[in-house]
C-alpha positions in Angstrom: -5.4 13.4 -10.6 -2.9 13.4 -7.7 -4.0 11.6 -4.6 -2.6 10.6 -1.2 -3.4 7.2 0.3 -2.8 6.2 3.9 -2.7 2.4 4.1 -2.1 -0.1 6.9 -1.7 -3.8 6.4 -2.4 -6.2 9.3 -1.4 -9.8 8.5 -3.4 -12.1 10.8 -0.8 -14.7 11.2 2.4 -15.3 13.3 4.8 -14.2 10.6 3.4 -10.7 10.0 6.6 -8.8 9.2 7.5 -10.5 5.9 4.1 -9.7 4.2 4.3 -6.1 5.3 7.9 -5.7 4.0 7.0 -7.4 0.7 4.0 -5.1 0.2 6.0 -2.0 1.0 8.8 -3.1 -1.4 6.2 -3.5 -4.2 5.0 0.1 -3.5 8.5 1.5 -3.5 9.5 -0.2 -6.7 6.7 1.6 -8.6 8.0 4.6 -10.5 6.3 7.9 -10.0 5.1 7.4 -6.5 6.3 9.0 -3.3 6.2 6.3 -0.5 6.7 7.2 3.1 6.5 4.7 6.0 6.2 5.0 9.7 5.4 2.5 12.5 1.6 2.7 12.0 1.0 3.1 8.2 2.4 3.9 4.8 1.6 7.0 2.8 1.5 6.9 -1.0 1.3 10.0 -3.2 1.0 10.0 -6.9 -1.4 9.7 -9.9 -4.6 8.0 -8.9 -4.6 5.6 -11.8 -1.1 4.4 -10.9 -1.9 4.0 -7.2 -5.2 2.2 -7.8 -3.7 -0.1 -10.5 -0.9 -1.0 -8.1 -3.4 -1.7 -5.2 -5.5 -3.8 -7.6 -2.5 -6.0 -8.4 -0.8 -6.1 -5.0 -3.7 -6.5 -2.5 -4.8 -9.8 -4.0 -1.2 -11.1 -3.8 -1.2 -10.4 -0.1 -4.5 -12.2 0.3 -3.4 -15.2 -1.7 -0.6 -15.9 0.9 -2.0 -14.4 4.1 -5.1 -13.9 6.1 -4.9 -10.1 6.4 -6.8 -6.8 6.8 -6.1 -3.5 5.1 -7.2 -0.1 6.3 -7.1 2.4 3.4 -7.8 6.2 3.5 -7.7 8.4 0.4 -7.7 12.1 -0.2 -7.4 14.2 -3.3 -4.1 16.1 -3.4 -3.2 19.3 -5.2 -2.0 18.9 -8.8 
């Protein structure tokens, strides 16, 4: 199933740019996803299994090194 995710990462430390850039780089390096960024959030479009597996592996990595908050919205896309 194709889905779209709108995700915002808010690192709660002084060095907030590096974790955001690292997270976006991980998203962009995943084959089969369309990743679009703007100043407020990142949009990801692709197969739901691929997106959720990616978030399952990458979100804990952010939390291991940062105190942070994620805001995630998901919508089913057209196939």
